[in-house]
C-alpha positions as CSV (number, residue, x, y, z in Angstrom):
1,M,21.0,96.1,28.1
2,N,24.1,98.0,27.6
3,A,26.2,98.6,24.5
4,T,27.1,96.2,21.7
5,I,28.7,92.7,21.8
6,F,32.2,92.7,20.3
7,P,34.5,89.9,19.2
8,E,37.8,91.7,19.8
9,K,39.2,94.3,22.2
10,K,38.5,97.0,19.5
11,H,35.2,98.7,19.9
12,Y,32.7,98.0,17.0
13,P,29.4,99.9,17.3
14,V,26.9,97.7,15.4
15,L,25.1,99.1,12.4
16,L,26.8,102.5,12.8
17,N,26.6,103.6,9.2
18,E,22.9,102.7,9.0
19,I,22.1,104.6,12.2
20,I,24.0,107.7,11.1
21,S,22.0,107.7,7.8
22,I,18.8,107.5,9.8
23,I,19.5,110.2,12.4
24,T,21.4,112.6,10.0
25,P,23.7,114.3,12.5
26,Q,25.3,116.3,9.6
27,Y,22.4,118.7,9.9
28,G,23.0,119.2,13.6
29,G,20.8,118.6,16.6
30,T,20.7,117.1,20.1
31,F,20.8,113.3,20.4
32,I,20.4,111.0,23.4
33,D,22.6,107.9,23.4
34,C,20.8,105.6,26.0
35,T,23.5,102.9,26.1
36,F,26.8,104.9,25.9
37,G,29.1,101.9,26.6
38,Q,32.5,102.8,25.1
39,G,31.0,105.8,23.2
40,G,31.0,104.4,19.7
41,Y,27.8,106.1,18.5
42,T,28.3,109.2,20.6
43,K,31.8,109.9,19.2
44,K,30.6,109.4,15.6
45,I,27.7,111.8,16.1
46,L,30.0,114.4,17.7
47,E,32.3,114.4,14.7
48,Y,29.6,116.6,13.1
49,P,30.2,120.2,14.5
50,K,26.6,121.3,15.1
51,T,25.6,118.3,17.3
52,K,25.2,117.7,21.0
53,V,24.9,114.3,22.8
54,I,23.3,113.5,26.1
55,A,24.6,110.0,27.0
56,L,23.4,107.5,29.7
57,D,24.7,104.2,31.0
58,R,24.0,102.2,34.1
59,D,27.4,100.7,34.1
60,I,29.7,102.8,36.3
61,E,32.7,101.6,34.2
62,S,31.4,103.7,31.4
63,I,32.3,106.9,33.3
64,K,35.9,106.4,32.3
65,A,35.1,106.4,28.6
66,S,32.8,109.4,29.1
67,L,35.6,111.5,30.6
68,N,37.7,111.1,27.5
69,V,34.7,112.2,25.3
70,E,34.1,115.1,27.5
71,K,37.7,116.1,27.3
72,N,37.5,116.2,23.5
73,F,34.1,117.7,23.0
74,G,33.4,119.8,26.1
75,K,29.9,121.2,26.5
76,R,28.6,119.4,23.5
77,F,28.6,116.2,25.5
78,F,26.9,115.4,28.8
79,F,27.0,112.0,30.6
80,K,24.8,110.6,33.3
81,N,25.2,107.3,35.2
82,K,21.5,106.4,34.9
83,K,19.2,103.7,33.7
84,F,17.5,104.6,30.4
85,S,14.1,103.8,31.9
86,H,14.6,107.0,33.9
87,L,14.9,109.2,30.8
88,N,12.0,111.3,32.0
89,E,14.1,112.4,34.9
90,L,16.6,114.2,32.7
91,E,16.7,118.0,32.9
92,L,16.6,118.7,29.2
93,N,16.1,122.5,29.4
94,N,13.7,122.7,26.5
95,E,16.2,120.7,24.3
96,N,14.6,119.7,21.0
97,I,15.8,116.0,20.8
98,K,16.3,114.9,17.2
99,A,16.8,111.2,18.0
100,I,17.1,108.7,20.9
101,I,19.3,105.6,20.3
102,F,19.1,102.3,22.2
103,D,21.7,99.6,21.6
104,L,20.7,96.6,23.7
105,G,23.7,94.4,23.6
106,Y,26.8,93.9,25.8
107,S,30.3,95.2,25.1
108,Y,33.4,93.1,24.9
109,T,34.8,94.7,28.0
110,Q,31.6,93.9,30.0
111,I,31.5,90.2,28.8
112,K,35.2,89.8,29.7
113,D,34.9,91.5,33.1
114,T,35.0,88.5,35.4
115,T,33.6,90.6,38.3
116,K,30.4,91.0,36.4
117,G,30.2,87.2,35.6
118,L,28.1,87.8,32.5
119,S,29.7,84.9,30.6
120,F,29.5,81.2,31.1
121,N,33.3,81.3,30.7
122,S,33.6,83.3,33.9
123,Y,34.7,81.9,37.3
124,G,33.7,82.7,40.8
125,D,30.4,83.9,42.2
126,L,27.4,84.4,40.0
127,N,26.8,88.1,39.6
128,M,25.5,89.6,36.2
129,K,24.8,93.0,37.7
130,M,25.3,95.7,35.1
131,G,25.0,98.6,37.6
132,L,22.4,100.2,39.8
133,N,21.1,96.7,40.8
134,K,19.6,95.5,44.0
135,F,20.3,91.7,43.7
136,S,22.6,89.4,41.8
137,A,22.3,86.1,39.8
138,K,23.6,84.4,43.0
139,D,20.6,85.6,44.9
140,V,18.3,84.4,42.1
141,I,19.8,80.9,41.9
142,H,19.8,80.4,45.7
143,K,16.6,82.1,46.8
144,L,13.8,81.6,44.3
145,N,11.9,78.3,44.2
146,K,11.8,75.7,41.4
147,S,8.7,77.1,39.8
148,E,10.0,80.6,39.8
149,L,13.4,79.6,38.3
150,E,11.6,77.6,35.6
151,K,9.5,80.7,34.6
152,I,12.6,82.8,34.3
153,F,14.5,80.3,32.2
154,K,11.5,79.5,30.0
155,F,10.2,83.0,29.2
156,F,13.4,85.1,29.4
157,G,15.7,82.5,27.8
158,D,13.3,80.3,25.7
159,E,15.0,77.3,27.4
160,K,13.2,74.1,26.5
161,D,14.8,72.2,29.4
162,S,13.9,74.9,32.0
163,K,12.0,72.5,34.3
164,K,14.8,69.9,34.4
165,I,17.5,72.6,35.0
166,A,15.5,74.3,37.7
167,S,14.9,71.0,39.5
168,K,18.7,70.2,39.5
169,I,19.6,73.6,40.8
170,V,17.2,73.3,43.7
171,K,18.6,69.9,44.6
172,I,22.2,70.8,44.4
173,R,21.9,74.1,46.3
174,E,20.7,72.2,49.3
175,I,24.1,70.5,49.4
176,K,26.5,73.3,48.3
177,K,26.7,76.9,47.0
178,I,26.4,77.2,43.2
179,D,29.0,79.4,41.5
180,T,29.3,80.3,37.8
181,Q,31.0,77.1,36.7
182,G,28.8,75.0,39.0
183,L,25.8,76.4,37.2
184,V,27.4,75.6,33.8
185,K,28.0,72.0,34.9
186,I,24.3,71.7,36.0
187,I,23.1,72.9,32.6
188,E,25.5,70.6,30.8
189,A,24.2,67.6,32.8
190,S,20.6,68.5,32.0
191,K,20.9,69.0,28.2
192,K,21.9,66.9,25.2
193,K,25.1,67.7,23.5
194,N,25.7,68.7,19.9
195,Y,24.3,72.2,20.2
196,K,25.3,74.9,17.7
197,I,25.6,77.3,20.6
198,H,26.9,76.7,24.1
199,V,24.3,74.8,26.2
200,A,24.4,77.5,28.9
201,T,23.7,80.4,26.5
202,K,19.9,80.6,27.1
203,I,20.1,80.2,30.9
204,F,22.7,82.9,31.2
205,Q,20.7,85.1,28.9
206,S,17.6,84.6,31.1
207,L,19.5,85.4,34.3
208,R,21.0,88.6,32.8
209,V,17.5,89.7,31.6
210,F,16.1,89.1,35.1
211,V,18.9,90.5,37.2
212,N,19.0,93.7,35.2
213,K,15.2,93.9,34.8
214,E,15.7,94.3,31.1
215,I,12.0,93.9,30.2
216,S,10.8,96.8,32.2
217,E,13.9,98.8,31.4
218,L,13.1,98.4,27.7
219,I,9.4,99.0,27.9
220,F,9.7,102.1,30.1
221,G,12.7,103.3,28.2
222,L,10.6,103.3,25.0
223,I,7.6,104.9,26.8
224,N,9.7,107.7,28.3
225,A,11.7,108.2,25.1
226,T,8.4,108.7,23.2
227,K,7.2,111.2,25.8
228,I,10.4,113.3,25.6
229,L,10.4,113.5,21.8
230,K,8.6,116.2,19.9
231,P,7.0,115.4,16.5
232,G,9.7,114.7,14.0
233,G,12.0,113.0,16.5
234,I,13.3,109.5,15.9
235,I,13.7,106.4,18.1
236,V,16.3,103.9,17.0
237,V,16.6,100.5,18.7
238,V,19.2,97.8,18.0
239,T,18.2,94.4,19.6
240,F,20.2,91.2,19.9
241,H,17.6,88.5,20.9
242,S,14.1,87.6,19.9
243,L,12.4,88.7,23.1
244,E,13.8,92.3,22.8
245,D,12.9,92.5,19.2
246,K,9.3,91.2,19.9
247,I,8.8,94.1,22.3
248,V,10.2,96.8,20.0
249,K,8.3,95.5,17.0
250,F,5.0,95.5,18.9
251,F,5.6,98.9,20.4
252,F,6.3,100.6,17.1
253,R,3.7,98.8,15.1
254,S,0.9,99.1,17.6
255,L,1.5,102.9,17.7
256,S,1.8,103.3,14.0
257,E,-1.3,101.5,12.8
258,K,-4.7,103.2,12.6
259,K,-7.3,101.3,14.6
260,S,-11.1,101.6,14.4
261,I,-13.3,100.9,17.4
262,S,-15.6,99.0,15.0
263,R,-15.2,98.1,11.3
264,Y,-18.7,99.6,10.9
265,M,-17.8,102.9,12.4
266,P,-16.1,105.7,10.5
267,K,-12.5,106.6,11.4
268,T,-12.0,109.7,13.5
269,D,-9.3,112.2,14.2
270,E,-8.6,110.3,17.5
271,E,-7.1,107.5,15.4
272,D,-4.0,109.5,14.4
273,N,-0.8,107.5,14.6
274,L,1.8,108.3,17.2
275,F,4.6,106.9,15.0
276,K,5.5,106.5,11.3
277,L,7.4,103.3,10.9
278,G,10.9,103.7,9.3
279,N,11.1,100.0,8.2
280,K,8.5,97.2,8.2
281,K,11.3,94.6,8.4
282,P,14.4,95.1,10.6
283,I,17.6,96.3,9.2
284,V,20.4,93.7,9.7
285,P,24.2,94.0,9.3
286,S,25.8,93.8,5.9
287,N,28.1,91.0,4.8
288,K,31.0,93.4,5.1
289,E,30.1,94.2,8.8
290,L,29.6,90.5,9.6
291,K,33.2,89.8,8.4
292,T,34.5,92.5,10.7
293,N,32.3,91.8,13.7
294,A,30.8,88.3,13.6
295,P,28.6,88.6,16.8
296,S,26.7,91.4,15.0
297,R,24.9,88.6,13.1
298,S,22.1,88.7,15.7
299,A,21.5,92.4,15.6
300,K,18.2,93.9,14.3
301,L,17.6,97.6,13.9
302,R,14.1,99.1,14.0
303,F,13.3,102.8,14.0
304,A,10.2,105.1,13.9
305,T,9.5,108.8,13.7
306,K,7.1,110.5,16.1
307,E,4.2,112.1,14.3
308,K,1.8,113.3,17.0
309,N,1.8,114.3,20.7
310,I,-0.5,111.6,22.1
311,H,-0.2,111.5,25.8
312,K,-2.0,108.3,26.8
313,F,-0.5,105.5,24.7
314,E,1.2,103.0,27.0
315,K,-1.7,100.9,28.1
316,E,-1.6,98.5,25.2
317,I,2.1,97.6,25.5
318,L,1.9,97.2,29.3
319,E,-1.1,94.8,28.9
320,K,0.6,92.9,26.1
321,F,3.8,92.2,28.1
322,N,2.3,92.1,31.6
323,Y,3.1,88.4,31.9
324,L,6.8,89.2,31.5
325,L,6.6,92.1,34.0
326,E,4.9,89.8,36.5
327,I,7.9,87.4,36.2
328,E,10.3,90.3,36.7
329,N,8.3,91.1,39.9
330,L,9.5,87.9,41.4
331,S,12.6,89.9,42.3
332,R,10.6,91.5,45.1
333,K,11.3,88.3,47.1
334,L,15.1,89.0,46.9
């Protein structure tokens, strides 16, 4: 989950104007850019003189872009090659964080980097590691059993033919190693043609999610971002597929709706909301942005403002998505 998908070599940070209007950097403040990528959001924020940005990215390639930003903005910018689920490990020195931004897509440079193997157009070994990983897609395809592969494809990719594809993978890997194009051929042989999207899209998505542990990354990223923020701080999240959006939507809504233990019992002070929702429906790219950056069509922006310091709040989201975390834990076998 690392930076935005772009159609061209030029960097297009998705929903940039909308995010700037939400976080209001013109009034100054310290911001955390959890998915630095090529620095699109960070550089825009730092155009305002009274701002400071702490940026994170798990992809070591982002260090190159961070050096250019550091050169231009000096002590107003700090970069860390770290997963955003480890936000709580930052030494913030009593910084009052105004907003924390998550952009959960992939950049053009990441998709086109053949060594990462994120795209079904890549050649060579299956990889999909975004950085700070312990296993690759090659390990997943060759070491997990049919039932385990099926779960990954079904729940992380919403793939209807997950059982058929998993079965073919297990049969073929007994004969030969499966590389990127080998996997594409297996998927093509397992599915009907005439798809609006490439037939391998959902399988590759599910593998990227699993290899990079994107479910726990997002959940614990949101939890730790909430703990870091003081009341008045904002969390902004841009998602690119339904599973991510489902998690973000539930997280914000479950912590922004007053709940009563019983409908016959009076409400108490303990029912204070942790968040105030910024928008009930997600913000999506304008027609103008879609013309410039077509892949932004799948982007959805949600944000919420922290209202209270409530320390024990994570139980509900962990229970809600425990079934996904259990599938992620299949990685312990690798």
